[in-house]
C-alpha positions as MATLAB code, in Angstrom:
seq = 'XXXXXXXXXXXXXXXXXXXXXXXXXXXXXXXXXXXXXXXXXXXXXXXXXXXXXXXXXXXXXXXXXXXXXXXXXXXXXXXXXXXXXXXXXXXXXXXXXXXXXXXXXXXXXXXXXXXXXXXXXXXXXXXXXXXXXXXXXXXXXXXXXXXXXXXXXXXXXXXXXXXXXXXXXXXXXXXXXXXXXXXXXXXXXXXXXXXXXXXXXXXXXXXXXXXXXXXXXXXXXXXXXXXXXXXXXXXXXXXXXXXXXXXXXXXXXXXXXXXXXXXXXXXXXXXXXXXXXXXXXXXXXXXXXXXXXXXXXXXXXXXXXXXXXXXXXXXXXXXXXXXXXXXXXXXXXXXXXXXXXXXXXXXXX';
ca = [
     168.995   37.064   64.617;
     171.808   35.875   66.839;
     173.961   32.336   67.541;
     173.644   30.596   70.840;
     174.031   27.087   72.069;
     171.010   25.729   71.266;
     171.295   26.202   67.489;
     173.714   23.422   66.299;
     176.723   25.306   64.140;
     176.173   22.493   61.421;
     172.191   23.779   61.055;
     173.755   27.451   60.561;
     176.074   26.125   58.000;
     173.580   24.342   56.107;
     171.298   27.387   56.205;
     174.249   29.481   54.926;
     175.401   27.169   52.140;
     171.706   26.806   50.779;
     171.834   30.337   50.758;
     174.681   30.693   48.728;
     174.275   28.061   46.728;
     173.576   27.924   42.910;
     169.833   27.257   43.801;
     167.065   29.589   43.058;
     167.375   32.007   45.406;
     164.116   33.147   47.219;
     162.546   36.689   46.484;
     164.323   39.441   49.020;
     162.268   41.886   49.964;
     163.482   44.427   52.454;
     161.361   47.420   53.619;
     162.845   50.687   53.937;
     162.111   54.171   56.082;
     163.018   57.748   55.419;
     165.937   57.726   58.112;
     169.507   57.798   56.983;
     170.253   54.586   58.678;
     167.923   52.864   56.701;
     169.126   54.354   53.572;
     172.571   53.912   54.179;
     171.809   50.156   54.700;
     170.064   49.922   51.350;
     172.953   51.630   49.269;
     175.331   49.457   50.905;
     173.375   46.174   50.438;
     171.296   46.534   47.206;
     172.740   43.653   45.567;
     171.481   41.329   48.014;
     167.909   42.835   47.359;
     165.295   41.908   45.123;
     162.886   44.621   45.988;
     163.233   47.497   48.236;
     159.732   48.794   49.638;
     160.287   52.360   51.323;
     157.476   53.289   53.855;
     157.265   56.908   52.594;
     153.518   57.593   50.680;
     150.438   57.771   52.969;
     146.931   58.091   51.536;
     144.583   60.274   53.727;
     140.633   60.236   54.220;
     139.994   62.148   50.852;
     142.098   59.715   48.679;
     145.058   61.857   48.269;
     148.479   60.432   48.248;
     151.697   62.222   49.889;
     155.080   61.398   50.302;
     158.310   61.329   48.352;
     161.343   59.041   47.927;
     165.199   59.783   48.552;
     166.517   60.077   45.126;
     169.658   58.005   46.181;
     167.366   55.050   47.002;
     165.796   55.375   43.384;
     169.083   56.014   41.738;
     170.692   52.806   43.348;
     167.500   50.674   42.831;
     168.175   51.604   38.997;
     171.568   51.039   38.694;
     171.606   47.306   40.846;
     168.652   46.149   39.191;
     166.326   46.285   42.388;
     162.532   46.467   42.120;
     161.305   49.672   43.329;
     157.840   48.981   45.184;
     157.215   51.664   47.740;
     154.293   51.200   50.395;
     151.141   52.979   50.473;
     149.495   53.184   53.938;
     146.866   54.743   56.028;
     148.985   57.338   58.032;
     149.452   55.901   61.430;
     147.494   53.363   60.704;
     144.630   55.088   61.562;
     141.259   53.283   61.660;
     139.022   56.261   60.758;
     141.087   57.005   57.716;
     140.836   53.876   56.061;
     137.332   53.178   56.919;
     136.299   56.586   55.121;
     138.446   55.680   52.256;
     137.025   52.294   51.858;
     133.424   53.123   52.551;
     133.012   56.774   51.035;
     132.564   56.453   47.393;
     134.593   59.963   46.035;
     137.263   59.234   48.446;
     137.505   55.321   47.528;
     137.632   56.270   43.583;
     140.315   58.804   44.156;
     142.351   56.569   46.114;
     142.121   54.127   43.673;
     143.002   56.243   40.678;
     145.756   58.150   42.751;
     147.376   54.622   43.439;
     147.635   53.834   39.664;
     148.756   57.169   38.822;
     151.597   56.944   41.575;
     153.108   54.035   40.097;
     152.601   54.661   36.417;
     153.859   58.296   36.442;
     156.981   57.498   38.459;
     157.799   54.360   36.940;
     157.862   52.286   39.795;
     157.973   48.465   39.497;
     154.797   48.073   41.771;
     152.596   49.238   44.792;
     152.424   47.260   47.854;
     149.641   47.981   50.334;
     150.585   48.835   54.039;
     146.831   49.035   55.307;
     146.685   48.154   58.869;
     144.318   48.836   61.977;
     141.440   47.620   60.013;
     138.098   46.815   61.616;
     136.956   43.190   60.961;
     133.719   44.811   59.678;
     135.461   46.463   56.674;
     136.742   43.133   55.549;
     134.402   42.841   52.537;
     135.241   46.432   51.296;
     139.175   46.093   51.917;
     139.162   43.059   49.660;
     137.480   44.698   46.836;
     139.358   47.804   47.010;
     142.582   46.016   46.987;
     141.228   43.534   44.191;
     140.409   46.802   42.239;
     143.553   48.337   42.542;
     145.450   45.387   41.422;
     143.426   45.573   38.272;
     144.372   49.236   37.404;
     147.913   48.796   38.334;
     148.081   45.571   36.512;
     146.670   47.579   33.535;
     149.371   49.942   33.340;
     152.379   47.365   33.697;
     152.666   47.559   37.613;
     152.769   44.837   40.178;
     150.148   44.685   43.053;
     151.006   43.567   46.764;
     150.087   43.883   50.170;
     151.485   43.337   53.674;
     149.254   41.634   55.547;
     148.850   40.909   59.690;
     149.031   37.085   60.016;
     146.879   35.140   62.292;
     146.833   31.652   63.386;
     143.099   30.855   62.756;
     139.511   32.539   62.380;
     138.893   32.312   66.191;
     138.700   35.607   67.725;
     140.547   34.113   70.862;
     139.870   33.736   74.722;
     140.474   37.015   76.228;
     139.427   40.951   75.572;
     143.309   41.255   74.216;
     143.002   38.576   71.839;
     139.666   39.733   70.415;
     140.596   43.261   70.312;
     143.800   42.332   68.341;
     141.683   40.122   65.922;
     138.832   42.494   65.284;
     141.360   45.389   64.676;
     144.338   44.276   63.322;
     144.071   40.627   62.357;
     140.712   39.226   61.121;
     140.129   41.787   58.303;
     142.443   40.190   55.585;
     140.740   37.657   53.447;
     144.175   35.900   52.723;
     143.033   33.830   49.625;
     140.615   36.256   48.099;
     143.687   38.765   48.336;
     146.175   36.198   46.950;
     143.867   35.642   44.223;
     144.020   38.953   42.786;
     147.486   40.671   44.023;
     150.594   39.421   42.908;
     151.814   38.282   46.300;
     151.048   38.803   50.151;
     153.977   39.883   52.569;
     152.743   37.700   55.293;
     154.096   39.724   58.328;
     154.703   37.172   60.924;
     156.539   39.698   63.090;
     155.220   41.652   66.156;
     154.034   38.430   67.677;
     154.825   40.588   71.151;
     154.589   44.405   70.911;
     154.793   47.237   73.355;
     150.816   46.625   74.659;
     151.424   42.867   75.520;
     153.806   41.246   77.857;
     157.510   40.491   77.187;
     158.106   37.823   74.448;
     159.735   36.991   71.210;
     159.442   39.623   68.119;
     158.789   36.422   66.058;
     158.816   33.114   67.623;
     159.569   30.409   65.103;
     156.445   28.379   66.316;
     154.378   30.741   66.385;
     155.554   32.017   62.731;
     155.028   28.457   61.767;
     151.438   28.214   62.861;
     150.540   31.361   61.249;
     152.017   29.923   57.987;
     150.184   26.698   58.379;
     146.868   28.568   58.552;
     147.398   30.719   55.464;
     148.255   27.835   53.461;
     145.600   25.724   54.775;
     143.195   28.235   53.223;
     144.566   27.537   49.662;
     146.781   30.287   49.557;
     149.578   29.081   47.128;
     153.211   28.803   48.396;
     154.182   31.219   45.299;
     152.275   33.817   46.583;
     153.606   33.961   50.086;
     156.445   36.121   51.222;
     157.272   35.331   54.829;
     157.572   38.348   57.213;
     160.961   38.225   58.861;
     161.814   40.746   61.578;
     165.470   42.338   61.983;
     164.805   44.578   64.987;
     164.558   43.638   68.858;
     162.177   44.475   71.255;
     163.191   45.799   74.694;
     160.401   46.126   77.689;
     161.348   48.158   80.806;
     159.086   50.042   83.297;
     158.001   53.755   82.840;
     155.774   56.332   84.223;
     153.882   59.260   83.066;
     151.015   61.559   84.674;
     148.743   60.387   81.983;
     149.185   56.606   81.880;
     150.889   55.985   85.266;
     153.315   53.384   85.708;
     153.408   50.441   83.414;
     155.794   48.255   81.421;
     156.810   49.698   78.114;
     158.119   47.891   74.949;
     159.873   49.534   72.114;
     161.270   48.321   68.844;
     165.118   48.663   68.774;
     168.145   48.181   66.734;
     170.763   45.069   66.973;
     173.002   47.615   67.703;
     170.992   49.163   70.615;
     169.953   45.584   71.928;
     173.647   44.768   71.775;
     174.700   48.084   73.726;
     171.914   47.192   76.345;
     173.234   43.652   77.060;
     176.951   45.116   77.481;
     175.795   48.081   79.435;
     173.999   45.720   82.060;
     176.571   42.565   81.909;
     173.839   40.550   80.517;
     174.474   37.460   78.626;
     171.430   36.126   76.237;
     169.853   32.560   76.340;
     168.700   30.515   73.554;
     165.306   29.588   73.178;
     165.416   26.766   70.916;
     161.607   26.294   70.968;
     161.180   29.858   69.296;
     164.625   29.923   67.857;
     165.365   33.406   69.261;
     167.456   34.712   72.273;
     166.332   36.789   75.144;
     167.758   38.195   78.426;
     166.605   39.584   81.526;
     168.284   41.694   84.260;
     167.528   44.003   87.028;
     167.579   47.743   87.318;
     167.480   48.945   90.617;
     165.495   45.712   91.745;
     162.962   45.818   88.335;
     163.325   43.257   85.984;
     163.840   44.699   82.399;
     163.349   42.182   79.302;
     165.246   42.031   75.720;
     164.441   39.475   72.980;
     167.116   39.993   70.339;
     166.966   39.194   66.565;
     170.309   38.622   64.953;
     172.070   36.580   62.008;
     171.593   33.068   64.239;
     167.573   33.888   64.533;
     167.341   35.145   60.902;
     169.172   31.880   59.438;
     166.728   29.749   61.602;
     163.437   31.206   60.567;
     164.368   31.627   56.945;
     164.367   27.657   56.812;
     160.707   28.238   56.709;
     160.945   29.867   53.612;
     162.694   26.508   51.982;
     160.707   24.184   53.945;
     157.035   25.296   52.764;
     158.469   26.338   49.175;
     157.581   29.842   49.658;
     157.966   32.798   47.323;
     160.599   34.182   49.382;
     160.777   36.548   52.631;
     159.926   40.294   53.364;
     161.694   41.868   56.228;
     161.435   44.794   58.561;
     163.430   46.917   58.416;
     166.718   48.104   56.912;
     168.841   49.895   59.371;
     168.025   47.827   62.208;
     169.451   44.504   61.137;
     172.576   42.487   62.727;
     175.152   43.227   59.988;
     176.147   39.456   59.898;
     172.941   39.159   58.126;
     174.383   40.407   55.007;
     176.858   37.550   55.297;
     174.036   34.854   55.110;
     172.065   36.198   52.010;
     173.793   35.565   48.499;
     174.473   38.477   45.943;
     171.921   38.468   43.449;
];
């Protein structure tokens, strides 16, 4: 999220004006993790957040849920009227764990009961599933698991939603990389069926490029829009879609270890870290108007390093998709990594 010559100042002001006008504000979901940095960001900006979703609960292969919430997050959410909708995830996005939960009857039943009890007994507003790295062969059992969970959660007055990995089509793709990511990360979500049983889906239009891919935008505007057009084409109502937005940046650099040898490695980093890298290397970011992102390349002892940075400008540019397609709102990963200027573009509740 940042400001650069390619994005006209008038357009940036228009987005900011829209966000701060009297018009109906989009639903603003922000994810949190257990770090102090993430917690402090929530405490400071709770009046600009509709839903906080801490990633603190995991469900193991036997259906047992563990984890805990920082009491400061709970207290502030209640005091500020922020809905508390924690994530429940397969630990480390482990595929064998979620496969067992979905396919072994006693683990599945235990997980379903424990998800409902977690929300009911802690008086949460809802639960969001963050179930990732699911093989496409488990697509139907994942859909039915979330449907049954939603029924149980709704029965006790809790909302049910899911963070889902996006895709641009149902084509697995032209290369072994594309096929791998489709079969294990993108292809297992039946978006329309999930939207029919859940209150909404957080459509995670970020991580377009990762540590395992070549350098590129965290969430290029064109790619985000292509993914969004696909899910809408399936008949998912805009009112059921919360657009995924990144607050983090990505940095690629060369590394070596004895196990994997020499390779490029990509890391998710905060806006503050990205800015410090630019300063340390005297690098000036360039604006990519196609992807509404800025990037920088510099040489470290003759070897290039790459940075794709998310700042307030990129946030405002991509947020335009929420109003363009009349979406429910947006879901941001993650509190504590954002450009502080982002908060000046988001109205108070």
